[in-house]
TORPA-4810 file (N, C-alpha, C, O; in nm, 3 decimals):
<nodes>
NODE_1_-1.699_8.210_-1.590_-1.694_8.072_-1.617_-1.549_8.024_-1.598_-1.455_8.087_-1.646_M
NODE_2_-1.534_7.915_-1.527_-1.398_7.863_-1.501_-1.377_7.746_-1.600_-1.452_7.648_-1.604_K
NODE_3_-1.270_7.762_-1.680_-1.229_7.668_-1.777_-1.102_7.599_-1.733_-1.008_7.669_-1.695_L
NODE_4_-1.092_7.466_-1.735_-0.977_7.390_-1.689_-0.907_7.326_-1.806_-0.969_7.260_-1.888_R
NODE_5_-0.779_7.346_-1.813_-0.693_7.295_-1.920_-0.580_7.208_-1.861_-0.505_7.252_-1.774_F
NODE_6_-0.571_7.085_-1.910_-0.474_6.992_-1.861_-0.342_7.009_-1.944_-0.340_7.001_-2.067_E
NODE_7_-0.235_7.032_-1.869_-0.109_7.060_-1.935_-0.022_6.937_-1.911_-0.052_6.849_-1.830_C
NODE_8_0.092_6.935_-1.988_0.192_6.826_-1.974_0.289_6.862_-1.861_0.407_6.888_-1.885_D
NODE_9_0.238_6.864_-1.740_0.322_6.897_-1.620_0.295_7.025_-1.559_0.238_7.116_-1.619_G
NODE_10_0.338_7.033_-1.430_0.312_7.151_-1.345_0.372_7.276_-1.407_0.308_7.382_-1.407_R
NODE_11_0.488_7.266_-1.456_0.564_7.385_-1.519_0.485_7.445_-1.631_0.477_7.568_-1.641_Y
NODE_12_0.421_7.358_-1.724_0.344_7.406_-1.833_0.221_7.470_-1.782_0.181_7.574_-1.834_E
NODE_13_0.154_7.413_-1.677_0.036_7.472_-1.623_0.060_7.618_-1.563_-0.016_7.713_-1.583_A
NODE_14_0.172_7.624_-1.489_0.215_7.753_-1.431_0.244_7.850_-1.547_0.200_7.964_-1.539_E
NODE_15_0.315_7.812_-1.653_0.340_7.897_-1.764_0.212_7.951_-1.833_0.203_8.070_-1.862_K
NODE_16_0.114_7.859_-1.858_0.000_7.899_-1.919_-0.085_8.000_-1.832_-0.139_8.099_-1.882_L
NODE_17_-0.092_7.967_-1.706_-0.162_8.062_-1.612_-0.097_8.201_-1.611_-0.167_8.302_-1.606_A
NODE_18_0.032_8.206_-1.614_0.111_8.333_-1.611_0.085_8.409_-1.749_0.060_8.529_-1.750_A
NODE_19_0.093_8.334_-1.861_0.073_8.392_-1.994_-0.055_8.469_-2.007_-0.059_8.579_-2.061_L
NODE_20_-0.166_8.406_-1.954_-0.297_8.457_-1.980_-0.341_8.542_-1.858_-0.458_8.580_-1.852_V
NODE_21_-0.256_8.571_-1.764_-0.295_8.650_-1.644_-0.343_8.791_-1.676_-0.303_8.851_-1.775_S
NODE_22_-0.426_8.841_-1.593_-0.479_8.977_-1.609_-0.376_9.071_-1.561_-0.318_9.052_-1.455_V
NODE_23_-0.352_9.178_-1.640_-0.251_9.279_-1.600_-0.318_9.386_-1.508_-0.440_9.388_-1.492_Q
NODE_24_-0.235_9.473_-1.450_-0.281_9.571_-1.351_-0.392_9.656_-1.406_-0.481_9.700_-1.333_K
NODE_25_-0.386_9.681_-1.540_-0.489_9.773_-1.605_-0.611_9.689_-1.652_-0.691_9.736_-1.733_D
NODE_26_-0.626_9.568_-1.603_-0.730_9.475_-1.639_-0.730_9.428_-1.783_-0.828_9.373_-1.833_D
NODE_27_-0.618_9.453_-1.848_-0.600_9.400_-1.987_-0.534_9.262_-1.988_-0.493_9.212_-1.883_S
NODE_28_-0.523_9.201_-2.104_-0.457_9.077_-2.121_-0.346_9.094_-2.216_-0.358_9.175_-2.307_N
NODE_29_-0.240_9.024_-2.201_-0.119_9.046_-2.290_-0.123_8.952_-2.405_-0.039_8.968_-2.494_Y
NODE_30_-0.213_8.853_-2.414_-0.216_8.766_-2.528_-0.293_8.827_-2.640_-0.398_8.889_-2.624_V
NODE_31_-0.231_8.805_-2.762_-0.307_8.857_-2.885_-0.348_8.746_-2.981_-0.418_8.769_-3.079_I
NODE_32_-0.302_8.623_-2.950_-0.354_8.512_-3.038_-0.261_8.388_-3.038_-0.167_8.377_-2.959_G
NODE_33_-0.293_8.299_-3.129_-0.218_8.177_-3.145_-0.131_8.184_-3.269_-0.180_8.209_-3.379_V
NODE_34_-0.004_8.162_-3.251_0.090_8.165_-3.363_0.095_8.032_-3.438_0.109_8.031_-3.560_A
NODE_35_0.085_7.921_-3.366_0.092_7.792_-3.431_0.049_7.680_-3.328_0.050_7.693_-3.205_A
NODE_36_0.012_7.572_-3.393_-0.009_7.444_-3.313_0.068_7.337_-3.372_0.060_7.314_-3.492_I
NODE_37_0.145_7.267_-3.292_0.224_7.160_-3.338_0.200_7.032_-3.242_0.258_7.023_-3.134_V
NODE_38_0.116_6.940_-3.286_0.082_6.831_-3.201_0.010_6.882_-3.078_-0.089_6.953_-3.091_G
NODE_39_0.056_6.848_-2.958_0.002_6.891_-2.834_0.054_7.022_-2.782_0.030_7.061_-2.668_N
NODE_40_0.128_7.091_-2.872_0.194_7.219_-2.832_0.121_7.339_-2.898_0.093_7.336_-3.018_E
NODE_41_0.090_7.441_-2.820_0.029_7.558_-2.865_0.125_7.676_-2.848_0.182_7.693_-2.740_I
NODE_42_0.144_7.755_-2.946_0.238_7.867_-2.943_0.152_7.999_-2.937_0.075_8.031_-3.028_V
NODE_43_0.170_8.070_-2.827_0.086_8.181_-2.789_0.160_8.314_-2.821_0.273_8.333_-2.774_I
NODE_44_0.098_8.405_-2.900_0.164_8.533_-2.929_0.120_8.634_-2.829_0.004_8.639_-2.790_R
NODE_45_0.221_8.720_-2.784_0.193_8.832_-2.686_0.202_8.960_-2.758_0.251_8.969_-2.871_L
NODE_46_0.153_9.062_-2.690_0.160_9.198_-2.741_0.299_9.258_-2.772_0.316_9.348_-2.854_K
NODE_47_0.396_9.201_-2.698_0.538_9.248_-2.723_0.600_9.172_-2.840_0.721_9.177_-2.863_D
NODE_48_0.514_9.102_-2.915_0.559_9.027_-3.035_0.639_8.906_-3.003_0.693_8.845_-3.096_K
NODE_49_0.651_8.867_-2.880_0.714_8.740_-2.844_0.615_8.628_-2.855_0.494_8.652_-2.856_S
NODE_50_0.660_8.514_-2.861_0.583_8.384_-2.870_0.633_8.282_-2.768_0.753_8.262_-2.749_S
NODE_51_0.535_8.219_-2.703_0.568_8.116_-2.598_0.487_7.992_-2.625_0.367_7.997_-2.652_H
NODE_52_0.557_7.880_-2.618_0.497_7.747_-2.636_0.453_7.690_-2.501_0.521_7.702_-2.400_A
NODE_53_0.336_7.628_-2.506_0.285_7.559_-2.387_0.243_7.416_-2.436_0.165_7.401_-2.530_V
NODE_54_0.299_7.312_-2.364_0.267_7.176_-2.406_0.145_7.131_-2.324_0.148_7.132_-2.201_V
NODE_55_0.041_7.094_-2.393_-0.080_7.048_-2.334_-0.086_6.897_-2.319_-0.003_6.828_-2.378_M
NODE_56_-0.180_6.842_-2.244_-0.189_6.700_-2.229_-0.229_6.624_-2.355_-0.177_6.517_-2.384_K
NODE_57_-0.324_6.685_-2.430_-0.372_6.617_-2.558_-0.429_6.726_-2.650_-0.436_6.844_-2.617_D
NODE_58_-0.470_6.678_-2.770_-0.526_6.760_-2.873_-0.654_6.826_-2.833_-0.680_6.937_-2.879_G
NODE_59_-0.736_6.763_-2.750_-0.861_6.824_-2.702_-0.829_6.951_-2.619_-0.895_7.053_-2.638_D
NODE_60_-0.739_6.946_-2.534_-0.704_7.065_-2.451_-0.647_7.171_-2.543_-0.680_7.288_-2.524_N
NODE_61_-0.562_7.137_-2.643_-0.517_7.234_-2.742_-0.630_7.303_-2.810_-0.631_7.426_-2.820_V
NODE_62_-0.730_7.222_-2.860_-0.842_7.276_-2.937_-0.922_7.374_-2.854_-0.954_7.483_-2.901_A
NODE_63_-0.955_7.335_-2.727_-1.034_7.416_-2.636_-0.956_7.542_-2.605_-1.019_7.647_-2.598_R
NODE_64_-0.827_7.543_-2.585_-0.755_7.666_-2.553_-0.745_7.753_-2.679_-0.761_7.875_-2.671_L
NODE_65_-0.721_7.693_-2.789_-0.725_7.772_-2.918_-0.855_7.843_-2.933_-0.856_7.961_-2.967_K
NODE_66_-0.967_7.776_-2.908_-1.099_7.843_-2.925_-1.117_7.958_-2.827_-1.180_8.059_-2.860_A
NODE_67_-1.062_7.944_-2.708_-1.069_8.055_-2.606_-0.980_8.164_-2.656_-1.024_8.279_-2.661_L
NODE_68_-0.860_8.138_-2.693_-0.770_8.248_-2.740_-0.814_8.318_-2.864_-0.790_8.438_-2.882_L
NODE_69_-0.881_8.239_-2.956_-0.943_8.302_-3.074_-1.054_8.394_-3.032_-1.064_8.506_-3.083_D
NODE_70_-1.134_8.353_-2.946_-1.241_8.441_-2.885_-1.181_8.566_-2.821_-1.239_8.674_-2.837_G
NODE_71_-1.075_8.557_-2.753_-1.010_8.667_-2.689_-0.958_8.763_-2.792_-0.967_8.884_-2.777_L
NODE_72_-0.901_8.705_-2.901_-0.849_8.793_-3.007_-0.959_8.869_-3.076_-0.938_8.984_-3.115_E
NODE_73_-1.074_8.810_-3.094_-1.188_8.874_-3.165_-1.272_8.953_-3.070_-1.371_9.010_-3.114_K
NODE_74_-1.241_8.963_-2.941_-1.316_9.037_-2.845_-1.445_8.967_-2.798_-1.529_9.032_-2.735_G
NODE_75_-1.463_8.841_-2.826_-1.583_8.770_-2.785_-1.554_8.710_-2.646_-1.649_8.672_-2.578_A
NODE_76_-1.436_8.699_-2.603_-1.403_8.640_-2.465_-1.319_8.742_-2.385_-1.239_8.817_-2.441_A
NODE_77_-1.342_8.742_-2.254_-1.262_8.826_-2.166_-1.217_8.742_-2.051_-1.299_8.684_-1.979_V
NODE_78_-1.086_8.735_-2.033_-1.027_8.662_-1.926_-1.016_8.759_-1.799_-0.966_8.871_-1.804_I
NODE_79_-1.070_8.702_-1.687_-1.074_8.785_-1.566_-0.983_8.729_-1.459_-0.964_8.792_-1.354_V
NODE_80_-0.923_8.609_-1.484_-0.834_8.548_-1.382_-0.775_8.420_-1.432_-0.824_8.361_-1.528_G
NODE_81_-0.671_8.378_-1.368_-0.603_8.251_-1.402_-0.531_8.198_-1.282_-0.486_8.274_-1.197_S
NODE_82_-0.520_8.068_-1.273_-0.452_8.003_-1.167_-0.411_7.863_-1.216_-0.449_7.819_-1.324_D
NODE_83_-0.335_7.797_-1.133_-0.299_7.652_-1.170_-0.287_7.575_-1.041_-0.255_7.630_-0.936_Y
NODE_84_-0.313_7.442_-1.053_-0.296_7.353_-0.946_-0.239_7.225_-1.004_-0.308_7.163_-1.084_S
NODE_85_-0.124_7.182_-0.972_-0.063_7.069_-1.039_-0.052_7.090_-1.177_0.003_7.192_-1.218_G
NODE_86_-0.101_6.997_-1.260_-0.088_6.996_-1.406_-0.208_7.068_-1.471_-0.217_7.069_-1.594_E
NODE_87_-0.297_7.127_-1.396_-0.414_7.189_-1.446_-0.412_7.345_-1.431_-0.399_7.400_-1.322_V
NODE_88_-0.426_7.412_-1.550_-0.440_7.560_-1.544_-0.596_7.592_-1.551_-0.673_7.536_-1.629_A
NODE_89_-0.629_7.685_-1.465_-0.774_7.727_-1.466_-0.781_7.872_-1.509_-0.719_7.960_-1.450_E
NODE_90_-0.858_7.894_-1.613_-0.877_8.030_-1.664_-1.018_8.066_-1.647_-1.108_7.995_-1.691_I
NODE_91_-1.041_8.182_-1.579_-1.170_8.233_-1.550_-1.210_8.344_-1.648_-1.139_8.444_-1.659_T
NODE_92_-1.324_8.328_-1.721_-1.367_8.421_-1.811_-1.499_8.488_-1.773_-1.577_8.434_-1.694_T
NODE_93_-1.523_8.604_-1.827_-1.643_8.682_-1.790_-1.759_8.620_-1.859_-1.756_8.594_-1.979_K
NODE_94_-1.865_8.595_-1.780_-1.983_8.521_-1.842_-2.066_8.623_-1.933_-2.166_8.585_-1.994_D
</nodes>
């Protein structure tokens, strides 16, 4: 399933697509959400670093949080990511 997330600019969409990208061993480097501040979501990675992505609005933040929570619990699997303009597209396994 392809999920589209509107970000606050091309740079933010590119950053989100890169953060959730699939690694060479088919794993994902994201381990969860550290915080949400307004339209900004802070994503935690396996190396214990955190990276903020500014989304277009609260709806996009909520949908991304739900996806990353599912990823953390093993209920979701990301198989690809890309971006076009201000939109990041994340593909999940059906």
